[in-house]
BASEPA-714672 format. One record per residue (C-alpha): residue number from 1; x, y, z. Coordinates in steps of 0.2 Angstrom, whole numbers. Example, Ala and Ser with C-alpha at 12.3 -4.5 7.8 and 13.67 -1.06 7.14 Angstrom:
// BASEPA-714672
(1; (62; -22; 39));
(2; (68; -5; 36));
END
This chain:
// BASEPA-714672
(1; (-85; 391; 411));
(2; (-85; 390; 392));
(3; (-96; 403; 384));
(4; (-105; 390; 374));
(5; (-121; 399; 369));
(6; (-113; 414; 359));
(7; (-100; 412; 345));
(8; (-91; 428; 347));
(9; (-76; 432; 336));
(10; (-59; 428; 344));
(11; (-54; 447; 347));
(12; (-71; 453; 351));
(13; (-72; 469; 362));
(14; (-88; 478; 368));
(15; (-91; 494; 359));
(16; (-108; 501; 365));
(17; (-114; 504; 382));
(18; (-127; 490; 380));
(19; (-113; 478; 374));
(20; (-102; 483; 390));
(21; (-117; 480; 401));
(22; (-121; 463; 393));
(23; (-102; 458; 394));
(24; (-100; 463; 412));
(25; (-116; 454; 417));
(26; (-110; 438; 408));
(27; (-93; 437; 416));
(28; (-101; 441; 434));
(29; (-114; 428; 432));
(30; (-105; 414; 422));
(31; (-87; 417; 424));
(32; (-73; 422; 413));
(33; (-65; 412; 399));
(34; (-48; 412; 393));
(35; (-41; 423; 407));
(36; (-53; 438; 404));
(37; (-52; 451; 417));
(38; (-64; 466; 420));
(39; (-57; 483; 422));
(40; (-63; 490; 439));
(41; (-66; 507; 432));
(42; (-77; 500; 418));
(43; (-87; 490; 430));
(44; (-89; 505; 441));
(45; (-95; 515; 426));
(46; (-109; 503; 422));
(47; (-113; 497; 440));
(48; (-129; 506; 442));
(49; (-136; 498; 426));
(50; (-131; 480; 429));
(51; (-145; 468; 431));
(52; (-139; 456; 444));
(53; (-146; 446; 458));
(54; (-147; 456; 474));
(55; (-134; 447; 484));
(56; (-122; 446; 469));
(57; (-124; 465; 466));
(58; (-121; 469; 485));
(59; (-105; 458; 485));
(60; (-99; 467; 469));
(61; (-103; 484; 477));
(62; (-93; 479; 492));
(63; (-78; 474; 482));
(64; (-79; 489; 471));
(65; (-82; 503; 484));
(66; (-78; 497; 502));
(67; (-61; 499; 509));
END
């Protein structure tokens, strides 16, 4: 999905905790653009603070923590 509602600079990277949370939520909810990938350790770090739909968060938890 094309990130049409935000004009971020080409090489933008999250710097603060709030930016990371926003960025992860955005990719989980709307998909990555241009081959972006999330680092599993970063997602685990911010997982408790993510505001996601219950089912989506449960599935993400399964992917991150279940073996």
